[in-house]
A tleap script that builds the chain and sets N, CA, C and O, in Angstrom:
source leaprc.protein.ff14SB
mol = sequence {
  NMET ALA GLY GLU GLU GLU LEU GLY LYS SER
  GLY ARG SER ALA GLN ALA LEU LEU TRP MET
  GLU ARG LEU VAL TRP ILE LEU VAL TYR GLY
  GLY LEU LEU VAL PHE VAL LEU GLY LEU ALA
  VAL LEU GLN PHE GLY PRO HIE SER LEU GLY
  GLY LYS GLY ASP GLY MET THR ASP ALA GLU
  VAL LEU GLY TYR PHE LEU LEU ALA LYS GLY
  ALA ILE ALA VAL ALA ALA GLY VAL VAL VAL
  ILE TRP LEU ARG SER ARG TRP CLYS
}
set mol.1.N position { -26.403 10.957 24.276 }
set mol.1.CA position { -27.594 10.227 23.930 }
set mol.1.C position { -27.219 8.855 23.397 }
set mol.1.O position { -26.095 8.637 22.945 }
set mol.2.N position { -28.151 7.955 23.453 }
set mol.2.CA position { -27.904 6.598 22.959 }
set mol.2.C position { -27.805 6.615 21.442 }
set mol.2.O position { -28.582 7.289 20.766 }
set mol.3.N position { -26.849 5.872 20.915 }
set mol.3.CA position { -26.699 5.764 19.468 }
set mol.3.C position { -25.754 6.783 18.860 }
set mol.3.O position { -25.377 6.649 17.696 }
set mol.4.N position { -25.362 7.801 19.618 }
set mol.4.CA position { -24.433 8.795 19.096 }
set mol.4.C position { -23.013 8.331 19.349 }
set mol.4.O position { -22.722 7.707 20.369 }
set mol.5.N position { -22.131 8.641 18.411 }
set mol.5.CA position { -20.739 8.283 18.575 }
set mol.5.C position { -20.090 9.227 19.577 }
set mol.5.O position { -20.424 10.409 19.658 }
set mol.6.N position { -19.159 8.674 20.331 }
set mol.6.CA position { -18.434 9.492 21.295 }
set mol.6.C position { -17.393 10.319 20.548 }
set mol.6.O position { -16.550 9.768 19.839 }
set mol.7.N position { -17.449 11.622 20.704 }
set mol.7.CA position { -16.520 12.519 20.025 }
set mol.7.C position { -15.431 12.955 20.989 }
set mol.7.O position { -15.678 13.209 22.168 }
set mol.8.N position { -14.220 13.034 20.456 }
set mol.8.CA position { -13.094 13.519 21.249 }
set mol.8.C position { -13.107 15.024 21.303 }
set mol.8.O position { -14.058 15.664 20.854 }
set mol.9.N position { -12.043 15.596 21.858 }
set mol.9.CA position { -11.943 17.047 21.968 }
set mol.9.C position { -11.893 17.709 20.603 }
set mol.9.O position { -12.335 18.847 20.448 }
set mol.10.N position { -11.356 17.006 19.611 }
set mol.10.CA position { -11.226 17.600 18.280 }
set mol.10.C position { -12.479 17.429 17.437 }
set mol.10.O position { -12.542 17.960 16.328 }
set mol.11.N position { -13.461 16.714 17.921 }
set mol.11.CA position { -14.661 16.473 17.145 }
set mol.11.C position { -14.558 15.238 16.265 }
set mol.11.O position { -15.478 14.953 15.500 }
set mol.12.N position { -13.462 14.504 16.356 }
set mol.12.CA position { -13.269 13.286 15.574 }
set mol.12.C position { -13.842 12.113 16.370 }
set mol.12.O position { -13.623 12.011 17.577 }
set mol.13.N position { -14.557 11.251 15.707 }
set mol.13.CA position { -15.124 10.116 16.416 }
set mol.13.C position { -14.072 9.031 16.591 }
set mol.13.O position { -13.125 8.933 15.812 }
set mol.14.N position { -14.250 8.233 17.606 }
set mol.14.CA position { -13.336 7.124 17.852 }
set mol.14.C position { -13.410 6.117 16.717 }
set mol.14.O position { -12.414 5.478 16.382 }
set mol.15.N position { -14.580 5.977 16.130 }
set mol.15.CA position { -14.739 5.039 15.019 }
set mol.15.C position { -13.969 5.513 13.784 }
set mol.15.O position { -13.404 4.691 13.064 }
set mol.16.N position { -13.937 6.807 13.530 }
set mol.16.CA position { -13.181 7.345 12.394 }
set mol.16.C position { -11.687 7.150 12.595 }
set mol.16.O position { -10.969 6.839 11.645 }
set mol.17.N position { -11.213 7.328 13.817 }
set mol.17.CA position { -9.796 7.115 14.103 }
set mol.17.C position { -9.420 5.644 13.954 }
set mol.17.O position { -8.348 5.324 13.440 }
set mol.18.N position { -10.295 4.751 14.401 }
set mol.18.CA position { -10.048 3.320 14.259 }
set mol.18.C position { -10.008 2.926 12.787 }
set mol.18.O position { -9.168 2.124 12.378 }
set mol.19.N position { -10.909 3.486 11.996 }
set mol.19.CA position { -10.934 3.217 10.556 }
set mol.19.C position { -9.637 3.681 9.901 }
set mol.19.O position { -9.094 2.997 9.034 }
set mol.20.N position { -9.150 4.830 10.312 }
set mol.20.CA position { -7.918 5.364 9.735 }
set mol.20.C position { -6.714 4.500 10.117 }
set mol.20.O position { -5.832 4.274 9.288 }
set mol.21.N position { -6.666 4.023 11.339 }
set mol.21.CA position { -5.568 3.162 11.754 }
set mol.21.C position { -5.579 1.845 10.998 }
set mol.21.O position { -4.519 1.333 10.640 }
set mol.22.N position { -6.746 1.292 10.750 }
set mol.22.CA position { -6.833 0.065 9.959 }
set mol.22.C position { -6.397 0.318 8.518 }
set mol.22.O position { -5.739 -0.525 7.909 }
set mol.23.N position { -6.758 1.468 7.981 }
set mol.23.CA position { -6.363 1.815 6.623 }
set mol.23.C position { -4.840 1.903 6.502 }
set mol.23.O position { -4.272 1.491 5.491 }
set mol.24.N position { -4.189 2.431 7.518 }
set mol.24.CA position { -2.729 2.519 7.515 }
set mol.24.C position { -2.121 1.128 7.429 }
set mol.24.O position { -1.228 0.896 6.614 }
set mol.25.N position { -2.588 0.201 8.253 }
set mol.25.CA position { -2.052 -1.164 8.232 }
set mol.25.C position { -2.248 -1.814 6.867 }
set mol.25.O position { -1.335 -2.448 6.337 }
set mol.26.N position { -3.424 -1.658 6.310 }
set mol.26.CA position { -3.717 -2.271 5.012 }
set mol.26.C position { -2.831 -1.690 3.923 }
set mol.26.O position { -2.261 -2.435 3.125 }
set mol.27.N position { -2.708 -0.372 3.881 }
set mol.27.CA position { -1.914 0.256 2.835 }
set mol.27.C position { -0.430 -0.055 2.957 }
set mol.27.O position { 0.212 -0.401 1.965 }
set mol.28.N position { 0.117 0.062 4.146 }
set mol.28.CA position { 1.559 -0.126 4.309 }
set mol.28.C position { 1.942 -1.597 4.111 }
set mol.28.O position { 2.813 -1.904 3.298 }
set mol.29.N position { 1.307 -2.489 4.838 }
set mol.29.CA position { 1.698 -3.894 4.735 }
set mol.29.C position { 1.241 -4.527 3.422 }
set mol.29.O position { 1.962 -5.347 2.854 }
set mol.30.N position { 0.071 -4.165 2.938 }
set mol.30.CA position { -0.367 -4.657 1.637 }
set mol.30.C position { 0.534 -4.144 0.526 }
set mol.30.O position { 0.874 -4.890 -0.393 }
set mol.31.N position { 0.925 -2.877 0.603 }
set mol.31.CA position { 1.821 -2.298 -0.386 }
set mol.31.C position { 3.185 -2.955 -0.376 }
set mol.31.O position { 3.766 -3.209 -1.431 }
set mol.32.N position { 3.698 -3.231 0.816 }
set mol.32.CA position { 4.995 -3.921 0.906 }
set mol.32.C position { 4.914 -5.338 0.340 }
set mol.32.O position { 5.844 -5.802 -0.318 }
set mol.33.N position { 3.808 -6.017 0.597 }
set mol.33.CA position { 3.632 -7.365 0.062 }
set mol.33.C position { 3.586 -7.349 -1.464 }
set mol.33.O position { 4.224 -8.179 -2.111 }
set mol.34.N position { 2.839 -6.415 -2.039 }
set mol.34.CA position { 2.750 -6.312 -3.494 }
set mol.34.C position { 4.104 -5.908 -4.078 }
set mol.34.O position { 4.489 -6.413 -5.133 }
set mol.35.N position { 4.822 -5.022 -3.424 }
set mol.35.CA position { 6.144 -4.595 -3.889 }
set mol.35.C position { 7.109 -5.780 -3.939 }
set mol.35.O position { 7.817 -5.964 -4.929 }
set mol.36.N position { 7.139 -6.580 -2.878 }
set mol.36.CA position { 8.024 -7.737 -2.831 }
set mol.36.C position { 7.607 -8.775 -3.874 }
set mol.36.O position { 8.463 -9.433 -4.466 }
set mol.37.N position { 6.322 -8.926 -4.099 }
set mol.37.CA position { 5.850 -9.834 -5.139 }
set mol.37.C position { 6.328 -9.373 -6.514 }
set mol.37.O position { 6.709 -10.194 -7.348 }
set mol.38.N position { 6.309 -8.071 -6.749 }
set mol.38.CA position { 6.832 -7.521 -7.999 }
set mol.38.C position { 8.317 -7.795 -8.161 }
set mol.38.O position { 8.774 -8.126 -9.255 }
set mol.39.N position { 9.071 -7.659 -7.078 }
set mol.39.CA position { 10.504 -7.981 -7.126 }
set mol.39.C position { 10.729 -9.453 -7.452 }
set mol.39.O position { 11.622 -9.794 -8.228 }
set mol.40.N position { 9.922 -10.319 -6.862 }
set mol.40.CA position { 10.067 -11.752 -7.115 }
set mol.40.C position { 9.733 -12.079 -8.563 }
set mol.40.O position { 10.414 -12.900 -9.178 }
set mol.41.N position { 8.709 -11.462 -9.116 }
set mol.41.CA position { 8.350 -11.706 -10.517 }
set mol.41.C position { 9.479 -11.246 -11.431 }
set mol.41.O position { 9.800 -11.924 -12.407 }
set mol.42.N position { 10.077 -10.110 -11.126 }
set mol.42.CA position { 11.192 -9.625 -11.944 }
set mol.42.C position { 12.427 -10.520 -11.820 }
set mol.42.O position { 13.121 -10.776 -12.804 }
set mol.43.N position { 12.688 -10.985 -10.612 }
set mol.43.CA position { 13.889 -11.783 -10.385 }
set mol.43.C position { 13.805 -13.138 -11.071 }
set mol.43.O position { 14.818 -13.637 -11.561 }
set mol.44.N position { 12.637 -13.739 -11.118 }
set mol.44.CA position { 12.495 -15.075 -11.667 }
set mol.44.C position { 11.777 -15.072 -13.005 }
set mol.44.O position { 11.166 -16.070 -13.389 }
set mol.45.N position { 11.847 -13.951 -13.718 }
set mol.45.CA position { 11.260 -13.859 -15.048 }
set mol.45.C position { 12.088 -14.580 -16.091 }
set mol.45.O position { 13.177 -15.064 -15.783 }
set mol.46.N position { 11.600 -14.663 -17.315 }
set mol.46.CA position { 12.303 -15.385 -18.384 }
set mol.46.C position { 13.704 -14.845 -18.668 }
set mol.46.O position { 14.609 -15.633 -18.943 }
set mol.47.N position { 13.913 -13.527 -18.610 }
set mol.47.CA position { 15.234 -12.968 -18.902 }
set mol.47.C position { 16.245 -13.316 -17.825 }
set mol.47.O position { 17.438 -13.419 -18.111 }
set mol.48.N position { 15.793 -13.497 -16.595 }
set mol.48.CA position { 16.728 -13.866 -15.536 }
set mol.48.C position { 17.190 -15.317 -15.686 }
set mol.48.O position { 18.206 -15.707 -15.111 }
set mol.49.N position { 16.449 -16.112 -16.452 }
set mol.49.CA position { 16.816 -17.510 -16.662 }
set mol.49.C position { 17.609 -17.705 -17.955 }
set mol.49.O position { 17.805 -18.835 -18.401 }
set mol.50.N position { 18.059 -16.616 -18.549 }
set mol.50.CA position { 18.881 -16.715 -19.742 }
set mol.50.C position { 18.113 -16.561 -21.041 }
set mol.50.O position { 18.669 -16.778 -22.118 }
set mol.51.N position { 16.857 -16.192 -20.956 }
set mol.51.CA position { 16.066 -16.014 -22.175 }
set mol.51.C position { 16.497 -14.775 -22.929 }
set mol.51.O position { 16.903 -13.784 -22.322 }
set mol.52.N position { 16.412 -14.822 -24.220 }
set mol.52.CA position { 16.786 -13.686 -25.072 }
set mol.52.C position { 15.525 -13.150 -25.735 }
set mol.52.O position { 14.519 -13.851 -25.845 }
set mol.53.N position { 15.593 -11.909 -26.170 }
set mol.53.CA position { 14.453 -11.349 -26.876 }
set mol.53.C position { 14.489 -9.844 -26.840 }
set mol.53.O position { 15.190 -9.234 -26.033 }
set mol.54.N position { 13.730 -9.267 -27.719 }
set mol.54.CA position { 13.627 -7.813 -27.778 }
set mol.54.C position { 12.428 -7.365 -26.963 }
set mol.54.O position { 11.401 -8.040 -26.914 }
set mol.55.N position { 12.576 -6.233 -26.338 }
set mol.55.CA position { 11.461 -5.663 -25.590 }
set mol.55.C position { 11.258 -6.359 -24.255 }
set mol.55.O position { 12.046 -7.207 -23.835 }
set mol.56.N position { 10.178 -5.969 -23.613 }
set mol.56.CA position { 9.871 -6.515 -22.298 }
set mol.56.C position { 8.901 -7.678 -22.439 }
set mol.56.O position { 8.021 -7.671 -23.300 }
set mol.57.N position { 9.074 -8.664 -21.591 }
set mol.57.CA position { 8.146 -9.792 -21.574 }
set mol.57.C position { 6.938 -9.421 -20.716 }
set mol.57.O position { 6.938 -8.404 -20.021 }
set mol.58.N position { 5.920 -10.257 -20.778 }
set mol.58.CA position { 4.731 -10.026 -19.956 }
set mol.58.C position { 5.068 -10.093 -18.475 }
set mol.58.O position { 4.486 -9.363 -17.673 }
set mol.59.N position { 6.005 -10.963 -18.104 }
set mol.59.CA position { 6.401 -11.080 -16.699 }
set mol.59.C position { 7.068 -9.804 -16.216 }
set mol.59.O position { 6.850 -9.376 -15.083 }
set mol.60.N position { 7.883 -9.196 -17.073 }
set mol.60.CA position { 8.539 -7.944 -16.670 }
set mol.60.C position { 7.538 -6.811 -16.545 }
set mol.60.O position { 7.632 -5.993 -15.630 }
set mol.61.N position { 6.583 -6.761 -17.457 }
set mol.61.CA position { 5.548 -5.725 -17.368 }
set mol.61.C position { 4.761 -5.894 -16.078 }
set mol.61.O position { 4.496 -4.918 -15.376 }
set mol.62.N position { 4.383 -7.138 -15.761 }
set mol.62.CA position { 3.659 -7.406 -14.519 }
set mol.62.C position { 4.510 -7.052 -13.300 }
set mol.62.O position { 4.005 -6.479 -12.335 }
set mol.63.N position { 5.793 -7.391 -13.342 }
set mol.63.CA position { 6.680 -7.084 -12.222 }
set mol.63.C position { 6.789 -5.597 -11.964 }
set mol.63.O position { 6.697 -5.154 -10.820 }
set mol.64.N position { 6.986 -4.822 -13.019 }
set mol.64.CA position { 7.083 -3.363 -12.849 }
set mol.64.C position { 5.746 -2.762 -12.433 }
set mol.64.O position { 5.711 -1.796 -11.670 }
set mol.65.N position { 4.653 -3.322 -12.925 }
set mol.65.CA position { 3.316 -2.861 -12.522 }
set mol.65.C position { 3.116 -3.086 -11.024 }
set mol.65.O position { 2.638 -2.201 -10.315 }
set mol.66.N position { 3.486 -4.276 -10.550 }
set mol.66.CA position { 3.346 -4.573 -9.123 }
set mol.66.C position { 4.261 -3.701 -8.278 }
set mol.66.O position { 3.869 -3.253 -7.200 }
set mol.67.N position { 5.476 -3.456 -8.755 }
set mol.67.CA position { 6.382 -2.558 -8.034 }
set mol.67.C position { 5.771 -1.167 -7.882 }
set mol.67.O position { 5.797 -0.582 -6.799 }
set mol.68.N position { 5.223 -0.648 -8.977 }
set mol.68.CA position { 4.650 0.696 -8.948 }
set mol.68.C position { 3.434 0.761 -8.028 }
set mol.68.O position { 3.313 1.679 -7.217 }
set mol.69.N position { 2.541 -0.209 -8.154 }
set mol.69.CA position { 1.336 -0.195 -7.312 }
set mol.69.C position { 1.677 -0.373 -5.834 }
set mol.69.O position { 1.063 0.261 -4.976 }
set mol.70.N position { 2.639 -1.221 -5.538 }
set mol.70.CA position { 3.056 -1.406 -4.145 }
set mol.70.C position { 3.666 -0.148 -3.563 }
set mol.70.O position { 3.381 0.221 -2.423 }
set mol.71.N position { 4.516 0.518 -4.356 }
set mol.71.CA position { 5.135 1.759 -3.883 }
set mol.71.C position { 4.094 2.846 -3.664 }
set mol.71.O position { 4.190 3.613 -2.706 }
set mol.72.N position { 3.103 2.917 -4.540 }
set mol.72.CA position { 2.034 3.907 -4.382 }
set mol.72.C position { 1.230 3.628 -3.119 }
set mol.72.O position { 0.876 4.559 -2.394 }
set mol.73.N position { 0.937 2.359 -2.847 }
set mol.73.CA position { 0.173 2.009 -1.647 }
set mol.73.C position { 0.953 2.353 -0.378 }
set mol.73.O position { 0.380 2.873 0.579 }
set mol.74.N position { 2.250 2.068 -0.365 }
set mol.74.CA position { 3.069 2.401 0.807 }
set mol.74.C position { 3.131 3.917 0.993 }
set mol.74.O position { 3.034 4.406 2.118 }
set mol.75.N position { 3.289 4.656 -0.093 }
set mol.75.CA position { 3.317 6.120 0.001 }
set mol.75.C position { 1.979 6.656 0.510 }
set mol.75.O position { 1.948 7.592 1.309 }
set mol.76.N position { 0.890 6.073 0.056 }
set mol.76.CA position { -0.427 6.497 0.546 }
set mol.76.C position { -0.567 6.191 2.039 }
set mol.76.O position { -1.145 6.984 2.782 }
set mol.77.N position { -0.046 5.058 2.474 }
set mol.77.CA position { -0.070 4.727 3.900 }
set mol.77.C position { 0.722 5.718 4.730 }
set mol.77.O position { 0.303 6.088 5.827 }
set mol.78.N position { 1.861 6.147 4.216 }
set mol.78.CA position { 2.670 7.149 4.919 }
set mol.78.C position { 1.917 8.478 5.005 }
set mol.78.O position { 1.963 9.159 6.030 }
set mol.79.N position { 1.232 8.838 3.932 }
set mol.79.CA position { 0.438 10.077 3.948 }
set mol.79.C position { -0.687 9.973 4.975 }
set mol.79.O position { -0.966 10.942 5.682 }
set mol.80.N position { -1.334 8.818 5.068 }
set mol.80.CA position { -2.408 8.647 6.056 }
set mol.80.C position { -1.839 8.709 7.470 }
set mol.80.O position { -2.477 9.261 8.368 }
set mol.81.N position { -0.647 8.151 7.679 }
set mol.81.CA position { -0.003 8.268 8.995 }
set mol.81.C position { 0.243 9.739 9.319 }
set mol.81.O position { -0.001 10.177 10.444 }
set mol.82.N position { 0.723 10.498 8.345 }
set mol.82.CA position { 0.975 11.923 8.565 }
set mol.82.C position { -0.329 12.662 8.869 }
set mol.82.O position { -0.375 13.495 9.774 }
set mol.83.N position { -1.393 12.356 8.109 }
set mol.83.CA position { -2.686 13.001 8.361 }
set mol.83.C position { -3.198 12.665 9.760 }
set mol.83.O position { -3.728 13.531 10.456 }
set mol.84.N position { -3.042 11.416 10.165 }
set mol.84.CA position { -3.491 10.993 11.486 }
set mol.84.C position { -2.713 11.731 12.574 }
set mol.84.O position { -3.272 12.077 13.614 }
set mol.85.N position { -1.432 11.968 12.335 }
set mol.85.CA position { -0.629 12.673 13.341 }
set mol.85.C position { -1.047 14.146 13.464 }
set mol.85.O position { -0.822 14.765 14.504 }
set mol.86.N position { -1.641 14.697 12.435 }
set mol.86.CA position { -2.069 16.101 12.465 }
set mol.86.C position { -3.412 16.274 13.149 }
set mol.86.O position { -3.777 17.396 13.499 }
set mol.87.N position { -4.169 15.180 13.353 }
set mol.87.CA position { -5.472 15.261 14.033 }
set mol.87.C position { -5.229 15.421 15.531 }
set mol.87.O position { -4.594 14.580 16.169 }
set mol.88.N position { -5.738 16.498 16.063 }
set mol.88.CA position { -5.587 16.705 17.508 }
set mol.88.C position { -6.869 17.169 18.095 }
set mol.88.O position { -6.948 17.400 19.302 }
savepdb mol mol.pdb
quit
């Protein structure tokens, strides 16, 4: 009928599969970008330039935060890839 989504043999719509593939790209590449940004913040933080002090600086906290969030996004992208591979 007009207006209905075309369903595959598994009952999954083509639009749902397309959405999942886009989500994979966003999570994996966005996560890698955030991870590398976290590495750059850590590498060029105040302590890397010879600064002294006790505890962590705000730049280091931000760097580790970005590293963690980027790694989580990449891991989520890998899980979505695995879920997509299980759809048949």
